[in-house]
ROVEX-302206 format. One record per residue (C-alpha): x, y, z. Coordinates in steps of 0.02 Angstrom, whole numbers, plus 50000, padded with zeros to 5 digits. Layout:
N
xx:X | yy:Y | zz:Z
...
% end
This chain:
282
xx:50085 | yy:57416 | zz:52286
xx:50210 | yy:57305 | zz:52309
xx:50364 | yy:57348 | zz:52427
xx:50479 | yy:57338 | zz:52297
xx:50387 | yy:57467 | zz:52198
xx:50327 | yy:57589 | zz:52351
xx:50527 | yy:57619 | zz:52370
xx:50543 | yy:57708 | zz:52197
xx:50354 | yy:57763 | zz:52157
xx:50326 | yy:57946 | zz:52183
xx:50166 | yy:57999 | zz:52299
xx:50059 | yy:58113 | zz:52196
xx:49906 | yy:58220 | zz:52277
xx:49801 | yy:58378 | zz:52249
xx:49784 | yy:58473 | zz:52406
xx:49719 | yy:58650 | zz:52437
xx:49775 | yy:58747 | zz:52564
xx:49692 | yy:58905 | zz:52658
xx:49760 | yy:59087 | zz:52657
xx:49889 | yy:59124 | zz:52786
xx:50045 | yy:59015 | zz:52838
xx:50086 | yy:58846 | zz:52801
xx:50215 | yy:58737 | zz:52872
xx:50288 | yy:58609 | zz:52751
xx:50408 | yy:58494 | zz:52849
xx:50575 | yy:58418 | zz:52759
xx:50568 | yy:58247 | zz:52699
xx:50700 | yy:58121 | zz:52633
xx:50639 | yy:58124 | zz:52446
xx:50614 | yy:58267 | zz:52341
xx:50453 | yy:58369 | zz:52323
xx:50386 | yy:58444 | zz:52173
xx:50256 | yy:58579 | zz:52192
xx:50142 | yy:58607 | zz:52038
xx:50018 | yy:58753 | zz:52057
xx:49846 | yy:58729 | zz:51991
xx:49707 | yy:58851 | zz:51938
xx:49693 | yy:59043 | zz:51988
xx:49847 | yy:59153 | zz:51998
xx:49902 | yy:59182 | zz:52196
xx:50003 | yy:59282 | zz:52266
xx:50132 | yy:59192 | zz:52378
xx:50290 | yy:59197 | zz:52473
xx:50398 | yy:59050 | zz:52517
xx:50554 | yy:59036 | zz:52635
xx:50661 | yy:58877 | zz:52586
xx:50834 | yy:58847 | zz:52619
xx:50894 | yy:59012 | zz:52670
xx:50810 | yy:59085 | zz:52522
xx:50663 | yy:59198 | zz:52529
xx:50538 | yy:59214 | zz:52363
xx:50379 | yy:59321 | zz:52332
xx:50281 | yy:59333 | zz:52173
xx:50127 | yy:59282 | zz:52097
xx:50103 | yy:59086 | zz:52050
xx:50004 | yy:59035 | zz:51899
xx:49945 | yy:58887 | zz:51838
xx:50083 | yy:58779 | zz:51791
xx:50228 | yy:58846 | zz:51888
xx:50340 | yy:58724 | zz:51969
xx:50440 | yy:58725 | zz:52131
xx:50558 | yy:58602 | zz:52170
xx:50611 | yy:58564 | zz:52351
xx:50770 | yy:58475 | zz:52389
xx:50776 | yy:58320 | zz:52504
xx:50780 | yy:58374 | zz:52702
xx:50729 | yy:58554 | zz:52679
xx:50585 | yy:58629 | zz:52741
xx:50483 | yy:58757 | zz:52654
xx:50374 | yy:58899 | zz:52740
xx:50224 | yy:58973 | zz:52634
xx:50126 | yy:59129 | zz:52636
xx:49965 | yy:59128 | zz:52553
xx:49875 | yy:59282 | zz:52517
xx:49719 | yy:59153 | zz:52461
xx:49678 | yy:58993 | zz:52454
xx:49809 | yy:58902 | zz:52334
xx:49776 | yy:58733 | zz:52247
xx:49946 | yy:58627 | zz:52193
xx:49989 | yy:58445 | zz:52150
xx:50093 | yy:58385 | zz:52274
xx:50228 | yy:58249 | zz:52206
xx:50357 | yy:58165 | zz:52327
xx:50517 | yy:58088 | zz:52233
xx:50571 | yy:57945 | zz:52338
xx:50755 | yy:57942 | zz:52374
xx:50788 | yy:57783 | zz:52308
xx:50714 | yy:57845 | zz:52125
xx:50842 | yy:57981 | zz:52137
xx:50987 | yy:57874 | zz:52189
xx:50941 | yy:57744 | zz:52049
xx:50943 | yy:57881 | zz:51930
xx:51110 | yy:57958 | zz:51980
xx:51182 | yy:57790 | zz:51964
xx:51122 | yy:57752 | zz:51783
xx:51222 | yy:57904 | zz:51723
xx:51367 | yy:57845 | zz:51817
xx:51360 | yy:57981 | zz:51961
xx:51382 | yy:57955 | zz:52140
xx:51199 | yy:57980 | zz:52227
xx:51293 | yy:58066 | zz:52376
xx:51364 | yy:58205 | zz:52266
xx:51201 | yy:58235 | zz:52177
xx:51101 | yy:58364 | zz:52248
xx:50924 | yy:58413 | zz:52200
xx:50929 | yy:58629 | zz:52156
xx:50817 | yy:58719 | zz:52256
xx:50677 | yy:58809 | zz:52124
xx:50530 | yy:58920 | zz:52133
xx:50427 | yy:58958 | zz:52006
xx:50506 | yy:58887 | zz:51870
xx:50415 | yy:58813 | zz:51700
xx:50441 | yy:58627 | zz:51657
xx:50322 | yy:58559 | zz:51546
xx:50386 | yy:58392 | zz:51553
xx:50376 | yy:58387 | zz:51743
xx:50194 | yy:58445 | zz:51732
xx:50145 | yy:58315 | zz:51606
xx:50229 | yy:58161 | zz:51701
xx:50149 | yy:58246 | zz:51872
xx:49973 | yy:58229 | zz:51796
xx:49998 | yy:58086 | zz:51706
xx:50069 | yy:58000 | zz:51874
xx:49893 | yy:58075 | zz:51963
xx:49790 | yy:57964 | zz:51839
xx:49901 | yy:57808 | zz:51835
xx:49852 | yy:57723 | zz:52006
xx:49755 | yy:57581 | zz:51878
xx:49875 | yy:57580 | zz:51754
xx:49996 | yy:57446 | zz:51704
xx:50158 | yy:57424 | zz:51813
xx:50263 | yy:57478 | zz:51657
xx:50192 | yy:57643 | zz:51623
xx:50182 | yy:57689 | zz:51818
xx:50374 | yy:57620 | zz:51813
xx:50405 | yy:57728 | zz:51654
xx:50330 | yy:57884 | zz:51730
xx:50436 | yy:57875 | zz:51903
xx:50597 | yy:57836 | zz:51799
xx:50574 | yy:57989 | zz:51685
xx:50521 | yy:58113 | zz:51833
xx:50686 | yy:58048 | zz:51937
xx:50786 | yy:58070 | zz:51770
xx:50716 | yy:58236 | zz:51726
xx:50775 | yy:58298 | zz:51910
xx:50941 | yy:58237 | zz:51909
xx:50963 | yy:58283 | zz:51714
xx:50898 | yy:58466 | zz:51742
xx:50868 | yy:58511 | zz:51903
xx:51025 | yy:58439 | zz:52014
xx:51194 | yy:58503 | zz:52036
xx:51243 | yy:58359 | zz:51911
xx:51126 | yy:58437 | zz:51791
xx:51175 | yy:58417 | zz:51595
xx:51096 | yy:58461 | zz:51426
xx:51081 | yy:58300 | zz:51347
xx:51087 | yy:58108 | zz:51410
xx:51187 | yy:57981 | zz:51349
xx:51116 | yy:57889 | zz:51191
xx:51116 | yy:57703 | zz:51184
xx:51080 | yy:57605 | zz:51030
xx:50951 | yy:57475 | zz:51051
xx:50959 | yy:57411 | zz:50872
xx:50994 | yy:57233 | zz:50824
xx:51015 | yy:57107 | zz:50957
xx:50981 | yy:57188 | zz:51093
xx:50816 | yy:57257 | zz:51031
xx:50765 | yy:57076 | zz:50975
xx:50817 | yy:57012 | zz:51147
xx:50689 | yy:57137 | zz:51233
xx:50566 | yy:57084 | zz:51106
xx:50580 | yy:56906 | zz:51126
xx:50572 | yy:56923 | zz:51304
xx:50407 | yy:57027 | zz:51289
xx:50336 | yy:56882 | zz:51173
xx:50389 | yy:56741 | zz:51278
xx:50301 | yy:56806 | zz:51432
xx:50125 | yy:56863 | zz:51365
xx:50041 | yy:56865 | zz:51540
xx:50184 | yy:56920 | zz:51639
xx:50167 | yy:57081 | zz:51732
xx:50322 | yy:57154 | zz:51653
xx:50438 | yy:57267 | zz:51738
xx:50560 | yy:57410 | zz:51666
xx:50686 | yy:57319 | zz:51778
xx:50662 | yy:57149 | zz:51686
xx:50665 | yy:57221 | zz:51514
xx:50825 | yy:57333 | zz:51546
xx:50911 | yy:57171 | zz:51616
xx:50869 | yy:57077 | zz:51470
xx:50951 | yy:57245 | zz:51352
xx:51104 | yy:57244 | zz:51474
xx:51067 | yy:57438 | zz:51485
xx:51006 | yy:57533 | zz:51621
xx:50816 | yy:57572 | zz:51655
xx:50806 | yy:57761 | zz:51610
xx:50917 | yy:57707 | zz:51453
xx:50809 | yy:57576 | zz:51406
xx:50639 | yy:57680 | zz:51395
xx:50724 | yy:57832 | zz:51299
xx:50822 | yy:57682 | zz:51180
xx:50673 | yy:57593 | zz:51161
xx:50570 | yy:57745 | zz:51104
xx:50692 | yy:57811 | zz:50989
xx:50719 | yy:57645 | zz:50895
xx:50533 | yy:57580 | zz:50894
xx:50431 | yy:57763 | zz:50889
xx:50331 | yy:57717 | zz:51047
xx:50359 | yy:57695 | zz:51227
xx:50399 | yy:57510 | zz:51294
xx:50225 | yy:57510 | zz:51386
xx:50124 | yy:57544 | zz:51233
xx:50206 | yy:57415 | zz:51137
xx:50181 | yy:57292 | zz:51272
xx:49985 | yy:57357 | zz:51273
xx:49977 | yy:57340 | zz:51083
xx:50040 | yy:57154 | zz:51088
xx:49905 | yy:57106 | zz:51225
xx:49769 | yy:57198 | zz:51122
xx:49841 | yy:57102 | zz:50976
xx:49843 | yy:56926 | zz:51077
xx:49670 | yy:56949 | zz:51145
xx:49601 | yy:56998 | zz:50971
xx:49667 | yy:56837 | zz:50888
xx:49602 | yy:56729 | zz:51044
xx:49419 | yy:56822 | zz:51030
xx:49432 | yy:56767 | zz:50810
xx:49505 | yy:56603 | zz:50837
xx:49417 | yy:56525 | zz:51000
xx:49269 | yy:56531 | zz:51103
xx:49330 | yy:56555 | zz:51255
xx:49269 | yy:56663 | zz:51399
xx:49313 | yy:56849 | zz:51380
xx:49375 | yy:56849 | zz:51558
xx:49485 | yy:56708 | zz:51530
xx:49563 | yy:56779 | zz:51359
xx:49578 | yy:56946 | zz:51479
xx:49704 | yy:56844 | zz:51588
xx:49794 | yy:56743 | zz:51451
xx:49824 | yy:56899 | zz:51351
xx:49917 | yy:56964 | zz:51511
xx:49770 | yy:57097 | zz:51579
xx:49727 | yy:57111 | zz:51751
xx:49540 | yy:57083 | zz:51720
xx:49391 | yy:57089 | zz:51585
xx:49365 | yy:57275 | zz:51611
xx:49559 | yy:57309 | zz:51586
xx:49557 | yy:57218 | zz:51408
xx:49396 | yy:57318 | zz:51372
xx:49468 | yy:57487 | zz:51407
xx:49647 | yy:57457 | zz:51299
xx:49516 | yy:57392 | zz:51146
xx:49400 | yy:57535 | zz:51164
xx:49558 | yy:57652 | zz:51172
xx:49650 | yy:57576 | zz:51029
xx:49497 | yy:57510 | zz:50924
xx:49354 | yy:57606 | zz:50964
xx:49257 | yy:57425 | zz:51018
xx:49234 | yy:57312 | zz:51160
xx:49273 | yy:57130 | zz:51176
xx:49083 | yy:57118 | zz:51152
xx:49076 | yy:57227 | zz:50995
xx:49206 | yy:57133 | zz:50913
xx:49165 | yy:57067 | zz:50741
xx:49243 | yy:56886 | zz:50730
xx:49273 | yy:56880 | zz:50557
xx:49330 | yy:57036 | zz:50509
xx:49518 | yy:57061 | zz:50436
xx:49624 | yy:57201 | zz:50465
xx:49619 | yy:57234 | zz:50644
xx:49793 | yy:57172 | zz:50691
xx:49830 | yy:57319 | zz:50575
xx:49722 | yy:57443 | zz:50651
xx:49805 | yy:57409 | zz:50818
xx:49972 | yy:57441 | zz:50751
xx:49932 | yy:57599 | zz:50680
xx:49836 | yy:57665 | zz:50817
xx:49977 | yy:57624 | zz:50949
xx:50121 | yy:57678 | zz:50853
xx:50024 | yy:57846 | zz:50820
xx:50001 | yy:57894 | zz:51004
xx:50160 | yy:57976 | zz:51118
% end
């Protein structure tokens, strides 16, 4: 992972703690604890508060920065642990016109937040995914914490119009850099809006997330080269913007159900299949 990315990318890991007392030290960023598996009786002391109850699968605890936790477990407990870096939270606050120093993440015990749960598991499985996808998840998670679980919580984020000139600029940039490992920051700069605004506005305007649009265009480019050239598949993968041949194969199977080697050279309509499959996914 690049140094620039590591400053804003969350850490994610599964952990199983034995019954007894578990001390969790304070960290600079926010912590998210998602309970996994069977119901467990727990007690937790954090930020001067004491909570005791039954943690069920999907329950979410949110730990503010620089706050330690003391857990008391009646039996072994498995959790998905997510660390959200300070830089990510600061960026989310600044994009909303807020002073990061005045935005405090709220201490939460055993809440339900399906969006955080979904993002957490997506991050867990996204280690080998495209940079745009990982960044999208990181941005969405920080935005969720600031919008819903902070002192600046608000019901709705500001909506940004991405139609017309802005949308054409973003799509044009994607088309002009087919093999580039694009970042959300680049695309947001092209549109002249914040990263979190780009992710929400692009999906609202096109119906799909920006990373899925980019992958769809790369698959289309690869299909054209497979049909019209005799280049090695590894070369086509690189030209289309995929990290390696198996990366291309994985996305072709996801979108079309076939690998590059199984692709029929003279079959029409595959581009439409790419568009149909990609736009139907969320």
